[in-house]
C-alpha positions in Angstrom: 191.9 -65.8 62.9 192.7 -68.0 66.6 190.4 -70.6 67.2 189.4 -69.0 70.8 188.6 -65.5 68.8 186.3 -67.3 66.2 184.3 -69.0 68.6 183.6 -65.8 70.4 183.4 -63.9 67.4 180.7 -66.0 65.9 178.6 -66.3 69.0 179.2 -70.0 69.7 180.5 -69.1 73.0 179.8 -66.0 75.2 183.2 -65.2 76.1 186.8 -65.8 74.8 188.1 -66.8 78.1 185.5 -69.6 78.1 187.1 -70.4 74.3 190.3 -70.6 75.8 189.3 -72.9 78.6 187.3 -75.5 76.5 190.5 -75.4 74.1 192.7 -76.2 76.8 190.8 -78.9 78.3 190.7 -80.5 74.9 187.3 -80.3 74.3 187.7 -78.3 70.9 188.9 -80.1 67.9 189.7 -78.7 64.3 189.8 -81.6 61.3 189.5 -84.1 64.0 192.7 -83.0 66.0 192.6 -81.5 69.3 193.2 -77.9 69.0 195.2 -75.0 71.4 193.5 -71.8 71.8 196.1 -70.3 69.3 195.5 -72.5 66.4 194.9 -70.4 63.2 191.2 -71.4 61.8 190.4 -71.3 57.6 187.7 -71.3 55.5 186.6 -75.2 55.2 187.8 -76.3 58.6 185.6 -78.5 60.6 185.0 -77.5 64.3 184.0 -80.3 66.7 183.0 -79.3 70.4 182.3 -82.4 72.6 180.3 -81.1 75.3 179.5 -83.6 78.2 176.4 -84.9 76.7 176.5 -84.5 73.4 178.5 -83.0 70.7 178.4 -79.9 67.8 179.7 -80.0 64.6 180.4 -76.8 62.5 182.1 -75.8 59.3 184.0 -72.7 59.1 182.4 -70.7 55.6 184.0 -67.1 56.1 186.1 -65.6 58.5 184.7 -62.5 60.5 186.2 -59.3 59.9 184.9 -57.5 62.5 185.2 -58.3 66.8 181.7 -60.1 67.0 179.1 -60.4 64.4 175.1 -60.1 65.0 173.8 -63.4 65.9 171.5 -63.2 62.8 174.2 -63.5 60.6 176.1 -66.3 62.4 174.8 -68.5 59.3 177.0 -66.8 56.9 180.3 -67.3 58.7 179.6 -71.1 60.2 177.1 -73.9 59.3 176.0 -76.3 62.2 176.5 -79.9 60.8 175.3 -81.8 63.6 
């Protein structure tokens, strides 16, 4: 699954367009490498998002099969490291 779709499906970003803009701006990293929005996400990847004042780090546990998942099931797909 593409990183922009993954961020949207797991409710990390509200819209896919926002995830695409974040990737194009270079604030999304997969395994410490800047990622394009078309980069494929695999189980075990570490996603880092550098916001202006802080950063969030997530580990991919599972790839969603649906377009969006319920917010209460987010912990099954990603684990927030920091």
